[in-house]
N, C-alpha and C positions, 0 to 999 in steps of 0.2 A: 524521725528524730530531729532535734533542733539543728539549725545550720551551724557549721563549724564545731559540732560536738564530737569528740573522739571516743566517747563512752560506747563500749560494745553492749548492746542491749541483750539481757538474759532475763530469766524469770525472776531472779532476786533483785533486780534493779530497774524494772520496767513498770511504768505507770501508764494507763490509758486515760487520756484527757476526756473528761465528761462532755466538754463543749465541742471539740473538733474530732474526737475519736482517734487521735494520733497516738502511737506508742512513743513515749519519751522517757528519758532517764530521770532519776530522782531530782537532779539539779535543775532540770528544765520542766518540772511538773506544773508550774503555775502558768496561767494563760499569757502573762506578759513576758515569759521566758522562752517561748517558742512561737512559731508562726501559727497562731491560733486564730480562729474566726472571731470576729467581734461579736458582742452581745446583740448588736443591731442586725448583723448578718444572720445569726442563728434565729432570731425572732422573725425576721422577714421570710426566711426559708420555711419556718414552721407555719406562718400565716398563709404563705402561698400554697403550701400543701393542704392546709385546712380549707382554703377557699375552693380548691378543686374538688374536694370530697363532700363538704357540708352544704346544706341548703343555704340560700342567701340570707334568710332570716336568722338561722342558727349562727351563721358566720358573723352577722352584724352584732348579735348579742355577745358572742365570744370576743369579738374585737373590741367592743365597748368595755366589756369587763376587764380584759387584759390591759387596755389603755388606762383604765382607772387604777388597777393594781400597780402597774409600772409607774404611773404618775405619782402615786403616793410614795413609792420607794424613792423616786428621784427627788421629790420635794423634801422628804425627811429620811435620808439614808441611815441615820443612827437610830431611828425608832424601830425597835425589834418587832412591834406588833404588825407592822406593814410587811415584814419579811417572811411571815408564815401565814398559811391558809389552812383552815380545817376542812378536811374532805367531807365532814358531816354537815358543813354549812350548806343550806339549801341552794343559794345562788351559785356557789362553787360547783356543787355536784350537778346542777342542772345546766348551767351555761358553759362550763369548762370541762365537759365530760369527754370531749373528743381528744384522741391521743396527741394530735398536733398542738392543741391548747396546753396540754400537760407538758409537752416537750418545750414549749416556749417558757413555761414557768420554771423549768430546771436550770435556767441561766443562773 
């Protein structure tokens, strides 16, 4: 729960944050309303996990692809075409197939 929140959490008023996995009340459901992990921390955790499991060449491909995707979003945050990826895209399905890569994209 968020700091200084007096709300008693129950099934009808509890949300689980997608980013940090904390159970929070409806009022504190947004990342900036509770002690949530930053997007950078989540991405770094996912990449660290991927580096430990993936081969070096696969990790390099995934890292380069994720860097390009995030770079496009940062450069043009209002452009909707950079905020969605098609799973059927050959590059996405080949280079970002590892679960840690997919986790980094859920930010």
